[in-house]
Every structure is written in structure tokens, then in C-alpha cells.
N, C-alpha and C positions, 0 to 999 in steps of 0.2 A: 488423472485428468487426461482426456484423450487429446490426440494431436490436433483435432479439429478445433477444440476449445482453446488450445494454447496458441493457435495460429493468429487470432486477433491481437493478443498481447505482444507477440513477436513482431507483428506488423506495425503496431504503435511504436515500439522501440526502434525499429528500422526507419520509420518515417521521421522520428525525432532526431536521429543522428544526422549531422551534416555530411554531405557528399564531398569527395575530394575536390571536385571542380568548383564547389561553392566556397571553399576555404580560401582565405586571403594568402596564406602561406602554406608551404608543404608540411610544415610541422603541425600536428594535430593539437588542438587546444582541449585538453582533457577536462579542464574546469568547466567549460561550457557544456560538455557532454555530461558531466556529473550534475550540473544544474538541471538539465532536462531529465536525466535518468532517475534522479531521486524522486521527482514528482510522478514520473511514469510508474515507478515501482511502488510509490505510496498509493496511487490509484489502483494498481493491480492488487495490492494487499487488501484494500477495502473491498474490491470486487470479489476476490477469493473468499474473504470473510462472509460476504453476503451469499455467495454460492454455497459455502459450507453450511451456513445457517439454513438455507432453503432445503438442501439435501437432508440435513438432520431433521428438519420439520417434516419432510415427506416420509422419512423412515419412521418417525414417531406416529404419523397418521396411519401408515400401513400396519405398524405393530398394534395400534389401538384397534384396528379392524380385525386383526387376527385374534386379539384378546377377547373382543366382543363375540366373535364367531365361536371361540372355545368356551365362553361362558354360556352361550345359548345352546350349543350342541357339543358336549364334551367328547362324544364318540368320534368326531371328525378330527380331533386333536391328539389321537394316540400316536406315540412315537415308536417306530420300529427301526432298529439299526441306525439311530441317529437322524431319521427322516420322518416327517409326518406321513401317516398312512393315506390321508386324503390329499389328492392332487392339488386342489384349490388352496388348502391350508399350507402345503409345501410351497406353492407358488407365491403366496403372500409372504411367507418367511424369507424366501430367496430374494424377493423384491425389497424387503426391509434391510436385509444384509447388504444388498447392492447399493442402496441409498446411504447406508452407514459407511461403506467403503469410500464412496464418492465424497462424503462429508469429511472423512479422515484425510483423504488426498487433498481436499481443498484447504484444510487446516495446515497440513504440512507445507503445501506450496505457499500459503499465505505467510507462514513463519519464515520461509526461505526468502520470499520477496521482501518481507519486513527487514530481515538482516541485511539484504543487499541495499535497500533504501537507506538504512542507518549508516551503512558504510559510505554511500555516496554523500549523505548529509555531512558526515564527519570529514570526508575528503574535501568537500566544498568549504568547510570552515577554515581550512588551512589558508594562511596568508600567502601572498606572493613574495615574501621575504623583504619587502621594502617597508620602512617605517611610515607611520601616518604623517600626513602633512599638517604640522602644528605651527601655525604662523606666530611669530613674536609680535607683541603689540608695537605698532608704529607710533612715532611722536604725534602724528595727526589724530590718531585714534585716542591716544591718552588725553590730548587737549580737548577733544570732543566730549569724552566722558567727564572731564573736569567741569566743562560748561554745563553738561546735563545735570551734574550734582548741584551746581550753583542754582539752577532754576527749579530745583526740587522735582525733577523728572528722573526716570530711570530707563535704562535700556535692558531689554531682555533678548537673549539670543540662544540659538540652539544649533548644534552641528549634527547633521544626519548624513552618515556615509552611505554611498550607493555602491 
């Protein structure tokens, strides 16, 4: 992948990171960086997958044109010293090879960003070391639930951590 194509991805990562002046403390909060970076890398993985797919599709199209050309006029597809003797056939072959290399680079870069994203997802799963806040039932709560059972009603609750 060329530097020009990598520049927008690097710009997104740089924009997503908080600047020193924006931080409340001098100590950097890596968990917030991980929360943003994991989604940036997930998006980059998808984008690189789409890029690799389109380059592979372009290579297949060029290769199909070369095959069609060779089927209609076999004399333009003679190979001498590992190269096509016809300049146009050689140009089609080189274009197909170029698209295949780009697709391969997109796949490798996508795999690397996928591994980086998984690493940030796993890092973000780590707790902060403190136990969950699990309140004990109070006497008022117990009395309320006893009244609720007496009136044939029930309470339903859920706890959603943020």
C-alpha cells in the first residue's frame, strides 16, 4: 500500500487520540485510547478488506481480457524468455500482476490491523481492579418485596453496567 493511501488511516488515528492539553491529568488514560483505537482498527480492517477485494476483482477482469485475447488470436500470446512477445499482451499481464500484488498487500495489512484491533479489544476487557458494586438488600427493600408478593404482583429488575 502506498504512503498516500495509508495517510488517511493514520490521520484518523491521530484525530481520535486526545491531545495532552485536553487531558484532565498528566497521566494518559490508555483505556480510553484503546476504546477508540479498537474501533478505528476495526474500520480499517473492513476498508482494507474491501480494497483487497476490489483489487482482486480488477486483476480477475484484466486476466479475463488477456485470456479472451489469447483465445481469439493465439499468435499474440507466445511467450519468449518469460515475457509475452506482443506488447499489449505483456501490458495486460503486468497490469494483472500489479492488481494481484495490491490485493495481497491489502490482505496482509488487513490481517495486521485485525490483530491490532483484537489486541485493543482484549485490553479494553481488562477490569480496573475494583470489584463490582453489589448492594446488599436493605430492610426497606425486603419489606417492599414481601408486600408485593402479598398482592400477587412481582418485581422485575435488571442491572446493566456501563
